[in-house]
C-alpha positions as CSV (number, residue, x, y, z in Angstrom):
1,M,62.0,9.3,-39.3
2,R,59.1,11.4,-39.2
3,K,56.5,10.9,-42.2
4,D,56.0,14.2,-44.0
5,P,52.1,14.8,-44.1
6,E,52.2,16.7,-47.1
7,R,54.4,15.2,-49.6
8,E,55.1,18.5,-51.3
9,T,54.6,18.1,-55.2
10,A,56.1,20.1,-58.1
11,G,54.0,22.1,-60.5
12,A,51.4,24.9,-60.8
13,S,48.9,25.1,-57.6
14,P,45.3,24.6,-58.5
15,P,43.1,27.6,-58.5
16,G,42.1,28.8,-55.1
17,D,44.9,27.2,-53.2
18,A,47.0,29.1,-50.7
19,S,50.1,27.1,-51.5
20,A,51.8,29.5,-53.7
21,L,51.3,32.3,-51.2
22,P,52.8,33.3,-48.1
23,L,50.7,32.3,-45.2
24,V,50.3,34.9,-42.4
25,L,49.5,33.4,-39.0
26,D,48.8,35.4,-35.9
27,L,50.8,33.2,-33.3
28,A,49.8,33.7,-29.7
29,P,52.6,35.4,-27.5
30,G,55.3,32.9,-26.0
31,G,54.6,31.4,-22.6
32,A,53.7,28.0,-21.5
33,L,52.7,26.8,-24.7
34,P,55.4,25.1,-27.1
35,L,55.9,26.8,-30.5
36,Q,54.2,23.8,-32.3
37,A,51.0,24.1,-30.3
38,R,50.8,28.0,-31.1
39,I,51.4,27.3,-34.6
40,G,48.6,24.5,-34.7
41,D,46.4,27.0,-32.9
42,A,47.0,30.0,-35.4
43,L,46.3,27.5,-38.3
44,R,42.8,26.2,-36.6
45,R,41.8,29.8,-36.2
46,A,42.7,30.6,-40.0
47,I,40.7,27.7,-41.0
48,L,37.6,28.5,-38.7
49,E,37.6,32.2,-39.4
50,R,37.6,30.9,-43.1
51,R,40.9,32.7,-44.0
52,I,42.0,29.6,-45.5
53,A,39.3,27.9,-47.8
54,R,38.1,24.4,-47.3
55,G,39.8,22.1,-49.5
56,A,42.8,24.8,-50.1
57,R,46.3,23.3,-50.1
58,L,48.6,24.8,-47.6
59,P,52.2,25.8,-48.4
60,G,54.7,23.3,-48.0
61,S,56.4,22.6,-44.5
62,R,59.6,24.0,-45.7
63,A,58.0,27.4,-46.9
64,L,56.0,27.5,-43.6
65,A,59.1,27.0,-41.5
66,E,60.9,29.6,-43.4
67,D,58.0,32.1,-43.2
68,L,57.6,31.7,-39.4
69,G,61.3,31.4,-38.8
70,C,61.4,28.1,-37.2
71,A,62.6,24.6,-37.6
72,R,60.8,22.3,-40.2
73,G,60.3,19.6,-37.6
74,T,58.3,22.1,-35.3
75,V,55.9,22.7,-38.4
76,L,55.5,19.1,-39.3
77,A,54.6,18.3,-35.7
78,A,51.9,21.0,-35.8
79,L,50.4,19.9,-39.2
80,E,50.3,16.3,-38.1
81,Q,48.2,17.3,-34.8
82,L,45.7,19.0,-37.2
83,V,45.6,16.2,-39.3
84,A,44.8,14.0,-36.3
85,E,42.1,16.3,-35.2
86,G,40.4,16.2,-38.5
87,Y,41.2,20.0,-39.7
88,L,43.7,18.7,-42.3
89,T,43.9,16.0,-44.6
90,A,47.3,14.6,-46.0
91,R,47.5,12.4,-49.1
92,G,50.6,11.4,-51.1
93,G,50.8,13.5,-54.1
94,S,48.4,16.2,-53.4
95,G,49.9,17.8,-50.4
96,T,48.2,18.9,-47.1
97,R,45.0,20.4,-47.6
98,V,42.1,22.0,-45.4
99,A,39.5,19.2,-44.8
100,A,36.2,19.6,-46.7
101,I,34.1,18.6,-43.5
102,L,35.5,20.2,-40.1
103,P,34.9,18.7,-36.9
104,D,33.3,21.9,-35.8
105,D,30.5,21.2,-38.3
106,T,29.1,18.6,-36.4
107,L,29.0,20.8,-33.3
108,A,27.1,23.5,-35.1
109,V,24.7,21.1,-36.4
110,A,23.9,19.9,-32.7
111,S,24.2,23.3,-30.9
112,P,20.9,25.0,-30.7
113,P,20.3,28.4,-32.6
114,E,21.8,31.5,-31.1
115,A,19.3,33.8,-29.3
116,A,17.2,36.4,-31.1
117,G,19.5,39.7,-31.5
118,S,22.8,38.1,-31.5
119,F,23.0,38.2,-35.2
120,P,24.6,41.4,-36.7
121,A,22.1,43.6,-38.2
122,P,21.7,43.5,-42.0
123,P,23.3,46.7,-43.7
124,V,21.2,49.7,-44.2
125,L,21.3,50.9,-47.9
126,S,20.6,54.3,-49.1
127,R,17.4,55.2,-51.1
128,R,19.7,55.2,-54.3
129,G,21.3,51.6,-53.2
130,T,18.1,50.2,-52.6
131,A,16.6,51.1,-55.9
132,L,19.7,49.9,-57.7
133,M,19.3,46.4,-55.9
134,A,15.7,46.2,-56.8
135,S,16.2,47.3,-60.5
136,S,19.1,44.8,-61.0
137,A,17.9,41.8,-59.1
138,R,18.4,38.5,-60.7
139,A,17.6,35.1,-59.5
140,W,21.3,33.6,-60.0
141,F,20.3,30.5,-58.0
142,S,17.9,29.7,-60.7
143,A,19.1,27.2,-63.3
144,P,18.8,28.7,-66.8
145,V,16.7,26.7,-69.3
146,A,19.4,27.4,-71.8
147,P,22.9,29.5,-72.1
148,D,22.2,33.0,-72.1
149,A,18.4,33.0,-73.0
150,F,17.5,35.7,-73.6
151,A,20.3,38.1,-72.5
152,L,21.0,41.3,-74.2
153,G,24.2,42.3,-75.7
154,R,25.5,38.8,-75.9
155,P,27.1,37.7,-79.0
156,A,27.5,34.2,-80.1
157,A,30.3,33.1,-78.0
158,D,30.0,29.5,-79.2
159,A,31.3,30.8,-82.7
160,F,34.1,32.7,-81.4
161,P,37.5,31.5,-82.7
162,F,39.1,31.2,-79.3
163,A,41.9,29.0,-80.4
164,T,43.0,31.7,-83.0
165,F,42.7,34.5,-80.7
166,G,44.5,32.6,-77.8
167,R,47.3,32.1,-80.2
168,L,47.7,35.6,-81.0
169,L,47.3,36.7,-77.4
170,Q,50.3,34.1,-76.6
171,T,52.4,35.6,-79.6
172,E,51.5,39.1,-78.1
173,W,52.9,38.4,-74.3
174,R,55.9,36.4,-76.0
175,D,56.9,39.5,-77.8
176,G,56.2,41.7,-74.7
177,A,52.8,43.4,-74.3
178,P,53.1,47.4,-74.4
179,P,51.9,49.4,-71.4
180,P,48.5,51.0,-71.7
181,Q,48.4,54.1,-73.8
182,P,45.7,56.9,-73.3
183,L,44.6,56.7,-77.1
184,G,44.9,53.0,-77.3
185,D,47.6,50.9,-78.9
186,P,48.7,52.4,-82.4
187,R,48.4,49.0,-83.9
188,L,44.8,48.5,-83.1
189,R,44.0,52.2,-84.1
190,A,45.5,51.5,-87.4
191,A,43.8,48.3,-87.8
192,T,40.2,49.7,-86.8
193,A,40.8,52.7,-89.4
194,A,41.4,50.1,-92.3
195,Y,38.6,47.9,-90.9
196,L,35.9,50.9,-90.8
197,A,36.9,52.1,-94.1
198,A,36.6,48.6,-95.9
199,T,33.3,47.5,-94.1
200,R,31.6,50.6,-92.9
201,G,32.4,53.4,-95.2
202,V,34.0,55.5,-92.5
203,A,37.1,57.1,-94.1
204,C,39.5,57.9,-91.4
205,T,43.3,57.8,-90.2
206,A,44.5,55.9,-87.3
207,D,45.2,59.5,-85.8
208,E,41.6,59.9,-85.6
209,V,40.8,56.7,-83.9
210,I,40.7,56.5,-80.0
211,V,40.5,53.3,-78.2
212,T,38.0,53.3,-75.2
213,A,36.6,50.9,-72.6
214,G,32.8,51.6,-73.8
215,I,30.3,53.9,-74.8
216,R,29.6,55.3,-71.2
217,Q,33.2,56.1,-70.8
218,S,33.5,57.7,-74.2
219,L,30.3,59.8,-73.5
220,R,31.6,61.0,-70.0
221,L,35.0,62.2,-71.8
222,L,33.4,64.0,-74.8
223,A,30.9,65.5,-72.4
224,Q,33.7,66.8,-70.4
225,L,35.9,67.9,-73.3
226,L,33.1,69.6,-75.6
227,L,30.3,71.0,-73.3
228,D,30.1,72.9,-70.0
229,P,28.0,71.6,-67.0
230,G,24.3,72.4,-67.3
231,E,24.3,72.2,-71.2
232,T,21.5,70.1,-72.8
233,A,22.3,67.0,-74.9
234,L,19.5,65.2,-77.1
235,V,18.8,61.3,-76.2
236,E,16.6,59.0,-77.7
237,D,13.3,58.1,-76.3
238,P,13.0,55.2,-75.8
239,G,16.6,54.8,-75.7
240,F,19.6,52.9,-73.4
241,P,19.3,54.3,-70.2
242,G,23.1,54.2,-69.6
243,I,23.4,56.9,-72.1
244,A,21.5,59.4,-70.2
245,S,22.9,58.3,-67.2
246,A,26.7,58.9,-68.5
247,L,25.8,62.5,-69.7
248,A,24.1,63.3,-66.4
249,E,27.2,62.1,-64.5
250,A,29.3,64.5,-66.4
251,G,27.0,67.3,-65.6
252,L,24.8,67.6,-68.8
253,R,21.0,67.6,-68.8
254,P,19.7,65.0,-71.2
255,A,16.7,65.9,-73.2
256,P,14.7,62.8,-74.4
257,V,13.4,63.3,-78.0
258,P,10.7,60.6,-79.2
259,V,11.8,58.1,-81.8
260,G,9.3,56.9,-84.6
261,P,9.9,54.5,-87.2
262,G,12.2,56.9,-89.0
263,G,14.5,57.3,-86.0
264,L,14.9,60.5,-84.2
265,A,13.6,63.6,-85.9
266,I,15.3,66.8,-84.6
267,D,12.1,68.9,-85.4
268,R,10.5,66.9,-82.4
269,A,13.2,68.3,-80.0
270,G,10.9,71.1,-79.3
271,A,12.5,73.3,-76.6
272,A,15.6,71.2,-76.3
273,M,16.7,72.7,-79.8
274,G,19.3,74.7,-78.2
275,A,21.3,71.5,-77.1
276,R,24.7,71.3,-78.0
277,L,25.1,67.6,-78.3
278,A,22.8,64.7,-79.7
279,V,23.5,60.9,-79.1
280,V,21.8,58.7,-81.8
281,T,21.7,55.0,-83.0
282,P,21.0,55.4,-86.8
283,A,21.7,52.3,-88.3
284,H,19.7,50.0,-85.8
285,H,17.7,52.1,-83.2
286,Y,18.2,50.6,-79.7
287,P,15.9,49.3,-78.5
288,L,13.2,49.3,-81.3
289,G,15.4,48.5,-84.1
290,H,14.3,51.2,-86.5
291,A,16.8,52.5,-88.9
292,M,17.1,56.6,-89.2
293,S,15.6,57.8,-92.6
294,L,17.5,59.8,-95.0
295,E,15.4,62.6,-94.4
296,N,16.0,62.7,-90.7
297,R,19.8,62.0,-91.2
298,L,20.0,65.3,-93.4
299,A,17.9,67.0,-90.9
300,L,20.0,66.3,-88.0
301,L,23.2,67.0,-89.8
302,A,21.8,70.4,-90.8
303,W,21.0,71.2,-87.3
304,A,24.6,70.4,-85.9
305,E,26.0,72.6,-88.5
306,A,23.6,75.5,-87.8
307,T,24.2,75.3,-84.1
308,S,27.7,74.2,-83.9
309,A,26.7,71.1,-82.0
310,W,28.0,67.7,-82.0
311,I,26.4,64.2,-83.1
312,V,27.8,61.0,-81.4
313,E,26.7,58.2,-83.8
314,D,26.7,55.0,-81.7
315,D,27.1,52.4,-84.5
316,Y,26.8,49.5,-82.3
317,G,24.5,47.5,-84.6
318,G,25.5,48.6,-88.0
319,T,27.5,45.4,-88.5
320,Y,24.7,43.0,-88.2
321,R,22.1,43.5,-91.0
322,Y,20.5,40.6,-92.4
323,A,18.3,42.0,-95.2
324,G,20.3,43.9,-98.0
325,R,23.4,45.8,-97.5
326,P,24.4,47.7,-94.3
327,L,23.3,51.0,-94.0
328,P,26.0,53.6,-94.3
329,P,26.8,55.4,-91.1
330,L,25.9,59.1,-90.5
331,R,29.6,59.8,-90.5
332,A,29.7,59.1,-94.3
333,L,27.3,61.8,-94.9
334,D,29.1,64.3,-92.5
335,R,30.7,67.0,-94.6
336,T,31.2,69.8,-91.7
337,G,33.0,67.5,-89.0
338,R,30.3,67.5,-86.6
339,V,29.8,63.6,-86.4
340,I,31.7,61.7,-83.7
341,Y,31.7,57.8,-84.4
342,A,31.5,55.1,-81.9
343,G,31.8,51.3,-82.3
344,S,32.4,48.4,-80.0
345,F,34.5,45.3,-80.6
346,S,33.0,43.7,-77.2
347,K,29.5,43.6,-78.7
348,V,30.6,41.7,-81.9
349,L,33.4,39.5,-80.5
350,L,33.5,39.0,-76.7
351,P,32.0,41.3,-73.8
352,A,35.0,40.4,-71.7
353,L,37.1,42.4,-74.3
354,Q,35.9,45.8,-73.0
355,L,37.3,47.5,-76.0
356,S,35.2,50.2,-78.2
357,Y,36.5,53.1,-80.1
358,L,35.8,56.4,-81.2
359,V,36.6,58.0,-84.5
360,L,37.1,61.9,-84.1
361,P,36.5,64.5,-86.9
362,Q,39.8,66.0,-88.1
363,G,39.6,69.2,-86.3
364,L,38.5,67.7,-83.1
365,A,41.2,64.9,-82.9
366,G,44.1,67.0,-81.9
367,P,42.4,68.7,-79.0
368,V,40.9,65.5,-77.7
369,Q,43.9,63.6,-77.9
370,R,46.0,66.2,-75.9
371,A,43.2,66.2,-73.2
372,L,43.2,62.6,-73.1
373,A,47.1,62.4,-72.8
374,E,46.8,64.5,-69.6
375,T,43.5,63.1,-68.1
376,G,43.4,59.7,-69.2
377,P,42.2,57.0,-68.1
378,A,43.9,54.8,-70.7
379,P,42.0,51.6,-71.8
380,S,43.4,48.3,-70.6
381,G,46.3,47.0,-72.9
382,L,45.5,43.6,-72.5
383,G,44.6,42.0,-75.7
384,Q,44.8,45.1,-77.8
385,G,47.8,44.0,-79.9
386,A,46.3,40.5,-80.3
387,L,43.0,42.3,-81.5
388,A,45.0,44.3,-84.1
389,R,46.6,41.2,-85.3
390,F,43.1,39.6,-85.5
391,I,41.9,42.4,-87.7
392,D,45.0,42.5,-89.9
393,E,45.0,38.8,-90.5
394,G,41.3,38.7,-91.6
395,H,39.9,36.7,-88.8
396,L,37.3,39.6,-87.8
397,G,35.9,39.7,-91.4
398,R,35.4,36.0,-91.4
399,H,33.9,35.9,-88.0
400,L,31.2,38.6,-88.9
401,R,30.3,36.8,-92.1
402,R,30.0,33.5,-90.0
403,T,28.0,35.2,-87.3
404,R,25.6,37.3,-89.7
405,K,24.4,33.9,-90.9
406,L,24.3,32.5,-87.4
407,H,22.5,35.4,-86.0
408,A,20.0,35.4,-88.7
409,G,19.1,31.7,-88.3
410,R,18.7,32.2,-84.7
411,Q,16.4,35.2,-85.0
412,A,14.2,33.0,-87.2
413,A,14.2,30.4,-84.7
414,L,13.0,32.7,-82.1
415,L,10.2,34.1,-84.4
416,D,9.1,30.4,-85.2
417,A,9.2,29.4,-81.4
418,A,7.0,32.6,-80.5
419,R,4.6,31.8,-83.2
420,D,4.1,28.2,-82.2
421,H,4.4,28.5,-78.3
422,A,3.6,31.9,-77.7
423,A,0.9,32.8,-80.1
424,G,-1.6,35.4,-78.7
425,L,0.8,35.9,-75.6
426,L,3.3,37.7,-77.4
427,A,3.4,39.8,-80.7
428,V,6.9,39.4,-82.2
429,A,8.3,41.0,-85.5
430,P,11.5,40.5,-87.4
431,L,13.9,42.9,-87.4
432,E,16.5,43.7,-90.4
433,G,19.5,43.4,-87.9
434,G,20.7,43.6,-84.5
435,M,21.0,40.8,-81.9
436,H,17.4,41.1,-79.9
437,L,13.8,41.4,-80.8
438,V,10.9,43.2,-79.4
439,A,8.1,41.1,-77.8
440,R,4.9,43.3,-77.2
441,P,2.1,41.9,-75.5
442,G,-0.5,40.1,-77.4
443,P,-4.2,39.8,-77.0
444,D,-3.9,37.1,-74.5
445,W,-1.1,38.6,-72.2
446,P,-2.4,38.6,-68.7
447,P,-4.2,42.1,-68.1
448,R,-2.8,42.7,-64.7
449,L,0.9,41.6,-65.7
450,G,3.3,44.7,-66.1
451,D,6.3,44.1,-68.2
452,A,8.7,44.9,-65.0
453,A,6.7,42.1,-63.0
454,A,7.0,39.8,-66.1
455,V,10.8,40.1,-66.1
456,A,11.0,39.3,-62.2
457,A,9.1,36.2,-62.9
458,L,11.1,35.1,-65.8
459,A,14.2,35.8,-63.6
460,Q,12.9,33.4,-61.0
461,A,12.6,30.8,-63.9
462,G,16.2,31.2,-65.2
463,I,15.1,33.2,-68.3
464,A,17.0,36.9,-68.9
465,A,14.6,39.5,-70.4
466,V,14.5,43.3,-70.0
467,A,11.4,45.3,-69.8
468,L,10.8,47.8,-72.7
469,S,9.1,50.2,-70.4
470,A,12.3,50.8,-68.6
471,Y,13.8,52.4,-71.7
472,H,11.4,55.1,-71.9
473,A,11.8,58.6,-70.1
474,D,8.5,58.9,-69.0
475,P,6.9,55.9,-67.0
476,M,3.2,57.0,-67.4
477,T,3.5,56.7,-71.2
478,A,5.9,54.1,-71.6
479,E,5.2,51.1,-74.1
480,P,5.2,47.7,-72.4
481,G,7.2,44.8,-73.9
482,L,10.1,42.6,-73.5
483,L,13.4,42.7,-75.2
484,L,14.7,39.3,-75.8
485,G,18.4,38.7,-77.0
486,Y,18.8,35.8,-79.3
487,A,22.5,35.8,-80.6
488,A,23.9,33.8,-77.7
489,V,21.3,31.2,-77.7
490,P,21.8,27.8,-79.7
491,E,18.9,27.3,-82.2
492,R,17.9,24.0,-80.7
493,A,17.6,25.7,-77.2
494,I,15.3,28.5,-78.4
495,A,12.0,26.6,-78.5
496,P,12.3,25.0,-75.1
497,A,13.4,28.4,-73.6
498,V,10.1,30.0,-75.1
499,T,7.9,27.3,-73.9
500,R,9.2,28.1,-70.3
501,L,8.9,31.8,-71.0
502,A,5.3,31.4,-71.8
503,T,4.3,29.2,-69.0
504,T,5.9,31.6,-66.6
505,L,4.1,34.4,-68.0
506,W,0.6,32.7,-67.6
507,A,1.4,31.6,-64.2
508,A,2.6,35.1,-63.2
509,G,-0.6,36.6,-64.6
510,G,-2.8,34.2,-62.7
511,G,-3.5,32.2,-65.9
């Protein structure tokens, strides 16, 4: 009796295997070659063309025979031939797999290189594509000195209660997850309203809450619904570049307004005072960390009321404040319904959630909801019900209390490490909240080293940082510096990361 080379096994297939999928083989037309030879040739081509990955387990011989419409013995003969040639391996209990090292590998090593010009030409990118590649280049091949040192926007994943959230997800799927809804899962909208009322002083109902995929999607939606193409929107300078990009994509003209220690002052808008929208971060300016003063808050609200303009309050950092009580949001001062409040669960829990929210003024909720129901797109329904239970059962509150202490300790560790290992090179001051610090050039900073070049050098060393100058609208007047995220970096890893950071900057500057 012929020995079955694959010894088919029950159970789930490992990730990346082809055993659970129908295998499509391009069989040569019939002729002098028997079917088993044509099956073997088709499998060999699929392996060499990398349509089947090395190490991948093949479907069982019964399944292959059924897919190909032939006898199982014919398939077994083809598999045995490929095992003999070294293209496949057959081990009891693990099935038939593609060999990790193929016979053709040795031929490739021994063969002379192909003649110049025989390789396909590299792709030609547009100017926009080339600029995008240059601005987002990262040395992924470099081993990072510490997890997420010092990437921005990363919460403390090591503190996230994965087991609890996983249990809630299991419950959600067992009960049958509802389909995506344009406004978001009603349970999550209700839980968000209760959470904001209790923790941020934002009095709202579930009907005023809309679940979105992020601040950029929210801004594009609001710009399309509330303003006409060509109208002006005020943005902070410096500020997150994605804000201006989202507004421009929606057909608006972003107008940067300089931000001082008291946040955005509307009287500095100048010729853009006729704008119909302003996007601000009052609780914790991004990226400088200032809190908007009460004087500037009241002036901004008065401007919106007098001009029938809208204010989008991005409260991305209002939750994390380490000195005193969290500052009340601008929405809590709004008496005329001009403030649209925006927040994010992804930034305080897990980026993979991709769940944010808007709280609309009462008069705006109905029209926006009707437009959304027609236009969408609906945010992903994955996890919304589980997140609602996570909030309702008190897990979010406990997580935020725990991570406030954790983040405060990591900020202190970064300040200590900068003082001990980068004194003179970097000037780093504490901030009362947020998840990153601003490191400005100190007296010993290499004079010819720009912050963009510094970021590129750090990426090669496995350290993430962002150039402060990239957040300014005018490169000629941009303030240099580095933005260093600390929330996701364990305290024990911060000092070694700062040491490598300092060494890298000295080397990049020719020191």
